[in-house]
C-alpha positions in Angstrom: 0.0 0.0 0.0 2.8 2.4 0.9 6.3 2.6 -0.3 8.6 -0.3 0.5 11.4 0.1 3.0 14.0 0.2 0.3 12.2 3.0 -1.6 12.6 6.7 -1.0 10.4 8.5 1.4 7.2 9.7 -0.3 6.9 13.5 -1.0 4.8 15.5 1.4 2.1 15.9 -1.2 1.6 12.1 -1.4 1.7 11.9 2.4 -1.0 14.5 2.8 -3.2 12.8 0.1 -2.8 9.5 2.1 -3.9 11.2 5.3 -6.9 12.8 3.5 -7.9 9.5 1.9 -7.7 7.7 5.2 -9.8 10.4 6.9 -12.4 10.0 4.2 -12.4 6.2 4.7 -12.8 6.7 8.4 -15.6 9.1 7.8 -17.5 6.6 5.7 -17.0 3.9 8.3 -18.4 6.3 11.0 -21.3 7.3 8.8 -22.3 3.6 8.1 -22.0 2.7 11.8 -24.0 5.8 12.7 -26.8 4.7 10.3 -26.7 1.2 11.9 -27.1 2.7 15.3 -29.8 5.1 14.4 -32.0 2.5 12.7 -31.3 0.0 15.4 -32.3 2.3 18.2 -35.4 3.5 16.3 -36.7 0.1 15.5 -35.7 -1.9 18.5 -36.3 0.7 21.2 -39.1 2.7 19.6 -37.0 5.8 20.0 -37.8 8.9 17.8 -35.3 9.5 14.9 -33.6 12.5 16.5 -33.2 10.8 19.8 -31.8 7.7 18.0 -29.3 9.9 16.2 -28.3 11.5 19.6 -28.0 8.1 21.3 -26.1 6.5 18.5 -23.7 9.5 18.2 -23.0 9.4 22.0 -22.3 5.7 22.0 -20.2 5.8 18.9 -18.1 8.6 20.3 -17.6 6.7 23.6 -19.6 9.2 25.7 -22.3 6.7 26.8 -26.0 6.2 26.3 -28.6 9.0 26.6 -31.9 7.3 26.2 -32.9 4.5 28.5 -33.8 1.3 26.7 -37.0 -0.3 27.9 -37.5 -3.3 25.7 -35.5 -6.5 25.8 -34.6 -6.2 22.1 -33.4 -2.6 22.6 -31.2 -3.7 25.5 -29.7 -6.5 23.4 -29.1 -4.1 20.5 -27.6 -1.4 22.8 -25.2 -3.9 24.3 -23.9 -5.2 21.0 -23.8 -1.7 19.5 -21.7 -0.4 22.4 -19.2 -3.2 21.9 -19.2 -2.8 18.2 -18.8 1.0 18.5 -15.7 0.6 20.7 -14.0 -1.6 18.1 -15.0 0.8 15.4 -13.6 3.8 17.3 -10.2 2.0 17.9 -10.1 0.9 14.2 -10.7 4.4 13.0 -7.9 5.8 15.1 -5.6 3.2 13.4 -6.9 4.0 9.9 -6.3 7.8 10.5 -2.9 7.4 12.1 -1.5 4.7 9.7 0.1 7.1 7.2 1.8 9.1 9.9 3.1 6.1 11.7 4.3 4.5 8.5 6.1 7.7 7.6 7.8 7.8 11.0 9.0 4.2 10.8 10.1 4.6 7.2 12.1 7.7 8.0 13.8 6.0 11.0 14.7 3.0 8.8 16.1 5.3 6.1 18.2 7.1 8.7 19.5 3.9 10.1 20.7 2.8 6.6 22.7 6.0 6.4 20.4 7.5 3.8 19.1 11.0 4.5 15.3 11.0 5.1 13.4 13.6 3.1 
């Protein structure tokens, strides 16, 4: 996906495009997960659309639930959605930081070979 360790360090323009691309990927993932949460809360918990958006947003961001779930189905969905959201949050951090971490390690490897990192 990125340059091999024996290749030169990518120019800054390429690096910035990688970061932008990964932020867009992460945004799409968050949007899809938000839609899953909104529809799940709306249909399993009989929660209005705006409150479903609010609750899904709070869970997905790691802040916690806002609306109390009263039905058994809503409690099951809320439990699994909370676990799912935690994994999505951590995954998105990895997606966003991947280009920067790769660049740091690549630069360190180039410098250890005696080649100047650019």
